[in-house]
C-alpha positions as CSV (number, residue, x, y, z in Angstrom):
1,X,0.0,0.0,0.0
2,X,1.1,3.5,-0.7
3,X,1.7,6.4,1.8
4,X,-0.7,8.8,0.0
5,X,1.9,10.0,-2.5
6,X,1.6,7.0,-4.8
7,X,5.0,5.7,-3.6
8,X,5.1,2.4,-1.7
9,X,7.0,2.9,1.6
10,X,10.2,0.8,1.8
11,X,8.7,-1.3,4.6
12,X,8.4,-5.1,4.6
13,X,5.9,-6.8,6.9
14,X,6.1,-10.4,8.1
15,X,3.4,-12.0,10.4
16,X,4.4,-15.1,12.4
17,X,3.7,-16.7,15.7
18,X,-0.1,-16.3,15.9
19,X,-0.8,-19.9,17.0
20,X,-2.8,-20.3,20.1
21,X,0.1,-21.9,21.9
22,X,3.8,-20.9,21.8
23,X,4.7,-24.6,21.5
24,X,3.3,-24.5,17.9
25,X,5.6,-21.7,16.8
26,X,8.4,-22.9,14.5
27,X,11.0,-20.6,12.9
28,X,13.3,-22.6,10.6
29,X,15.8,-22.1,7.9
30,X,13.1,-21.4,5.3
31,X,11.9,-18.4,7.5
32,X,15.4,-17.2,8.0
33,X,16.0,-17.3,4.2
34,X,12.8,-15.3,3.6
35,X,14.0,-12.6,5.9
36,X,17.5,-12.4,4.5
37,X,16.3,-12.4,0.9
38,X,13.9,-9.5,1.7
39,X,16.7,-7.6,3.4
40,X,19.2,-8.3,0.6
41,X,17.0,-7.8,-2.5
42,X,14.2,-5.4,-1.5
43,X,16.5,-3.3,0.7
44,X,13.7,-1.9,2.9
45,X,14.1,0.8,5.5
46,X,12.6,-1.6,8.0
47,X,11.4,-5.2,8.2
48,X,8.6,-5.3,10.7
49,X,8.0,-8.8,12.3
50,X,4.5,-8.9,13.8
51,X,4.1,-11.7,16.3
52,X,2.3,-12.8,19.4
53,X,4.6,-15.6,20.4
54,X,8.2,-14.8,19.9
55,X,10.1,-17.5,18.1
56,X,13.3,-19.1,19.4
57,X,16.1,-21.2,18.1
58,X,19.2,-20.9,16.0
59,X,17.6,-19.5,12.8
60,X,15.5,-17.0,14.8
61,X,18.7,-15.8,16.5
62,X,20.3,-15.2,13.2
63,X,17.2,-13.4,11.7
64,X,16.3,-11.3,14.7
65,X,18.9,-8.5,14.2
66,X,17.4,-7.8,10.8
67,X,13.9,-7.3,12.2
68,X,12.0,-4.7,14.1
69,X,9.8,-6.7,16.4
70,X,6.2,-5.8,17.0
71,X,4.5,-7.8,19.7
72,X,0.7,-7.8,19.1
73,X,-2.2,-9.1,21.0
74,X,-3.7,-12.3,19.6
75,X,-6.7,-11.3,17.5
76,X,-9.7,-13.3,18.6
77,X,-12.6,-11.9,16.6
78,X,-13.5,-9.6,13.7
79,X,-16.9,-8.0,13.3
80,X,-18.2,-10.2,16.2
81,X,-17.1,-13.4,14.5
82,X,-14.5,-15.6,16.2
83,X,-11.1,-16.1,14.6
84,X,-10.2,-19.8,15.2
85,X,-7.4,-20.4,12.7
86,X,-3.9,-18.8,12.9
87,X,-4.2,-18.0,9.2
88,X,-7.3,-15.9,9.8
89,X,-5.7,-14.1,12.6
90,X,-2.7,-13.4,10.3
91,X,-5.1,-11.9,7.7
92,X,-6.3,-9.4,10.2
93,X,-2.8,-8.4,11.4
94,X,-1.6,-8.1,7.8
95,X,-4.4,-5.8,6.7
96,X,-4.0,-3.6,9.8
97,X,-0.2,-3.3,9.3
98,X,-0.6,-2.3,5.7
99,X,-3.3,0.2,6.4
100,X,-1.3,1.7,9.3
101,X,2.2,1.8,7.7
102,X,1.9,0.9,4.1
103,X,4.6,-1.1,2.4
104,X,4.7,-4.7,1.3
105,X,3.6,-7.9,3.1
106,X,5.4,-11.1,2.4
107,X,4.4,-14.6,3.6
108,X,7.2,-16.4,5.5
109,X,7.7,-18.8,2.7
110,X,8.3,-16.1,0.0
111,X,11.9,-15.8,-1.1
112,X,12.6,-12.4,-2.9
113,X,15.0,-13.0,-5.8
114,X,15.3,-9.4,-6.9
115,X,14.3,-5.9,-6.1
116,X,10.7,-4.7,-6.2
117,X,11.8,-1.3,-7.4
118,X,10.5,-1.7,-11.0
119,X,7.1,-2.9,-9.9
């Protein structure tokens, strides 16, 4: 989404860790690779990592310095309807982030291979 000037802000958003239990949060090599590829090829001013449960482990420790962490409350409903699945909670977080800050949202399994500048 743009910042009102027609220019997309150089912000990348990732959403992760919205499972009901922290035990279900996995951050592996594929997630690390998504973060590094976004940092290297898109060259954003900031990569915002929206999470409820903070990941842990070797690949998380390597990725974390590239990220601006944003702890969020776990969304439980939208328009009075319950949000049961983590994917539905992520939809709400993603839309709110883009409306508030603009930028680009990437799923944790998207590997950027080149800049988005020409898009």
